[in-house]
C-alpha positions as CSV (number, residue, x, y, z in Angstrom):
1,X,54.8,14.4,-15.7
2,X,53.3,10.9,-15.9
3,X,51.5,9.5,-18.9
4,X,49.5,6.3,-18.6
5,X,48.3,4.2,-21.5
6,X,46.0,1.3,-20.6
7,X,45.6,-1.8,-22.7
8,X,43.1,-4.6,-21.6
9,X,42.8,-7.9,-23.3
10,X,40.8,-10.7,-21.7
11,X,42.0,-11.2,-18.1
12,X,45.1,-9.0,-18.5
13,X,45.6,-5.3,-18.0
14,X,48.8,-3.6,-19.1
15,X,49.6,0.0,-18.0
16,X,52.4,1.6,-19.9
17,X,53.9,4.3,-17.7
18,X,56.0,7.1,-19.2
19,X,57.9,10.0,-17.7
20,X,58.2,10.9,-14.0
21,X,56.2,9.0,-11.4
22,X,55.7,10.8,-8.1
23,X,53.9,9.7,-5.0
24,X,51.0,12.0,-6.0
25,X,50.5,9.8,-9.1
26,X,50.0,6.5,-7.2
27,X,46.2,7.1,-6.8
28,X,45.9,7.7,-10.6
29,X,47.7,4.5,-11.3
30,X,45.4,2.5,-9.0
31,X,42.4,4.1,-10.6
32,X,43.5,2.7,-14.0
33,X,43.9,-0.8,-12.8
34,X,41.1,-3.2,-13.7
35,X,39.7,-5.0,-10.7
36,X,38.6,-7.9,-12.9
37,X,42.0,-8.5,-14.4
38,X,43.8,-11.6,-13.2
39,X,47.1,-10.5,-14.7
40,X,48.3,-6.9,-14.2
41,X,51.4,-5.6,-15.9
42,X,53.1,-2.3,-15.2
43,X,55.3,-1.5,-18.2
44,X,58.0,0.8,-17.0
45,X,60.1,1.0,-20.1
46,X,59.7,4.8,-20.5
47,X,59.9,5.8,-16.8
48,X,62.6,8.4,-16.2
49,X,62.3,9.3,-12.5
50,X,60.6,8.0,-9.4
51,X,60.6,8.9,-5.7
52,X,60.9,6.7,-2.7
53,X,57.2,6.3,-2.2
54,X,56.8,5.1,-5.8
55,X,59.6,2.6,-5.3
56,X,57.8,1.2,-2.2
57,X,54.5,1.2,-4.1
58,X,56.1,-0.8,-7.0
59,X,57.6,-3.2,-4.6
60,X,54.3,-3.8,-2.9
61,X,52.6,-4.2,-6.3
62,X,55.2,-6.8,-7.3
63,X,54.8,-8.6,-4.0
64,X,51.1,-8.8,-4.7
65,X,51.6,-10.5,-8.1
66,X,51.8,-7.5,-10.4
67,X,54.5,-7.9,-13.1
68,X,56.9,-5.0,-13.5
69,X,57.9,-5.2,-17.2
70,X,60.9,-3.4,-18.6
71,X,61.8,-2.1,-15.1
72,X,64.7,0.3,-15.4
73,X,67.9,-0.9,-13.6
74,X,67.9,2.2,-11.3
75,X,64.4,1.4,-10.2
76,X,65.1,-2.4,-9.8
77,X,68.2,-1.6,-7.7
78,X,66.3,0.8,-5.5
79,X,63.5,-1.8,-5.0
80,X,66.1,-4.4,-4.0
81,X,67.7,-1.9,-1.5
82,X,64.4,-1.0,0.0
83,X,63.5,-4.6,0.5
84,X,66.9,-5.3,2.1
85,X,66.5,-2.4,4.5
86,X,63.0,-3.4,5.4
87,X,64.2,-6.9,6.2
88,X,66.8,-5.7,8.7
89,X,65.9,-5.7,12.4
């Protein structure tokens, strides 16, 4: 189960994500993001499990300028592998 804590300060929004993130949670994460924030941080320190759609979502977020803070090594490794596979012809 995913828990989201939102902190906004000035032009920065930080979402602290805890627990399991499944593809069905992606819309909930988007709903919490502040459209007026110039800096968005997804703090993944307490994330325990993700699925492939979440990894792709996180990769797309990062490509769009979102900071993935405290990204667990298993998630970072998976993002790197997904990017490498997507770059292959």
